[in-house]
N, C-alpha and C positions, 0 to 999 in steps of 0.2 A: 872211491873214497865212500865211507859210511855217511849215511844221511839219516837224521832223526825226524820222524813224523809223529804227530799227536792227534788224537781225536777223541771226542767224548763218546761214551757208550753208557748203557744203563747201569753198569758196575763202577763206573768213574772214568778216569783218564786213561786211555790205552796209548801208551807210548811204544813206538817200535823203530828199530834200527834196520836199515836195508842198504844194500849196494846193488850194482849192476847184475850180480848173480843171484840175487834173491833176499829174502828176509833172513835177518841174522839173529835177531833178540827181540823180545816184547815183555812188557810188564804192565801191570795195572796199578795205578796209584790214585790217590784222592785229589791231586793237583798236577797241572802240567810241569810245575817247577820241581816236584818230587821226582817225576818221570825223567826230567832232563838231568837232575843230579845222579840218578842211578845209571842213566846211559853214559854220562860223562865219565863215571868211574870205570866202566867197562871198556869204553872206546875212546882212545886218545884224540882222534880227529873225527868231528862231526861237521858235515857241510857238504859242498858240492853241488853239482847240477844233477837234475834227475829229468827223466821223460815223465811229464805230468800225466800222461794217459796211463802208463804203466802204474805209476803211483796210485791213481784213482782205482784202477782195477784191483790191485793188491789191497787197498784199503777197504773196499766194498766187501772182498772176500774175508778179510780179518774180522770186520764187524759182523758178517753172517756167521762165522765160526763162534763168535761170543753170543750173540743174540738169537739166532736161530739155527743151533747146531744139527737139528734134524732135516734141515734143508740142504740139498746137494748144492755145493758152491764151487766157483771157479778155483782150480788147484793154484796154489802159490808156490814158486820156486823157493825152496829153503837153501840158505848158505850156512851149514852147520860146521862148527869146531868142536871137537871132542875126541875123547880117546877111543880106541876100537871097541872097548867094552861099552862105553856110554853109547856109541852110535849103533851098536847091536840092540841095545835096550830100546833106543828111541825108534829104531826100525820095527822092533816088535811092537811098540805101543801104537804105532800107526796101523797096525792090522787089527786092532780092536774096533769092531763096528760101533757106531753111534748107538747109544741105548743098551750097551752091554759093558760089563766090568771084568776085570781079571785080577787075581791077587798077585803080590810081589812074587810069591812062589810059582805061580803060572807062568809069569814072565821069565823067571830064572830057568824054568824047565824048558820054555820055548826057545831060548837062546842057548841051550845045551849046557848050562851051568847051574844045575838044580840046587847046589848048596850056596849059591851066591845071592840069597834073598836079600840080605842087608845091603850088599853092593848094588843091587837092583833099585833099592830104595834110594840110595846115594845118586845113582845116575838119574832117577826121576827128579830128584831135588836139584840136580844140575841142569835140567832141561831148560835150554834158553827160549823155547817157543811154546810155553803153555797155551792151550787152546788148539794150536796147530799140531803139536805132538801131545796127544791126549793123556797126559800123565794123571788127569783128574779121574780117568776111568780105572785106575789102580787102586785097590783097597788092600788092607792088611787082612790075613786070615782070622778066622773067628768073629768076623763081623764088624771089626773096628775100621773107622775110616782111613787110618794111615795119615800121611801128611800131604801138604800141597804147599808150594811155595808162595802162592798168592793168599793163603789163608784158608781155613777150614770152611769159612762162611762162603767164600767164593767157589769151593769145591761143591758144596751142597747146592748152590744155585745152579751150577753147571749140570750136575747130576739130575737135578729137578728138570731143568730144561730139556734133558734128554730123555724124560720120561722114566728114570730109574728110581725115583723116590714117590711113593704114593702120597696123596693128600697134597697140602699146600706147603711151600717152602718153609714158612715160619713155625711149622708144627713139629719139626725134628731137631733135636739137638745134635750139632755136628761133632760133639765130643762124646757121644754115646754110641750105641751099637746101631748098625744100619738095619732097618726094620725088615729088610727083604732077604737077608742072608740067613 
């Protein structure tokens, strides 16, 4: 059975759904209520018993992925549902090291589908586990930010925390060009 857990972080309320096999989905919202509404639309049944020790370990690792992405963290089992193409893209995203980025075209080439650049963008947008499957490390060609399901402001903060944006977070417009490309 799916279980919803919520915890505060520096970016808002981190809401995540997991089951005995691993973490299935997560989002970032301004309030716990908003996170619950989003989870309830994706998962019909939320509740059930959970091993509290496992839950604590996974929660600590999730928070580390958000707050301190450059620190090696405890691995978290992922319980993913997606098409074969989406899973190929998500697997490729997991190979991007912390502090590095790739373009949508790079990912398309990596999975052997060099003409599927837009489809890669769609798969990134369907990523149920931002932070854990690092779609924020994917940018558009030509120095554009591309998209991010949790918002470009969150993408900017995450890239800054990984050391990919020089200066301070507030100095760069997320809607402009990336200064290091």
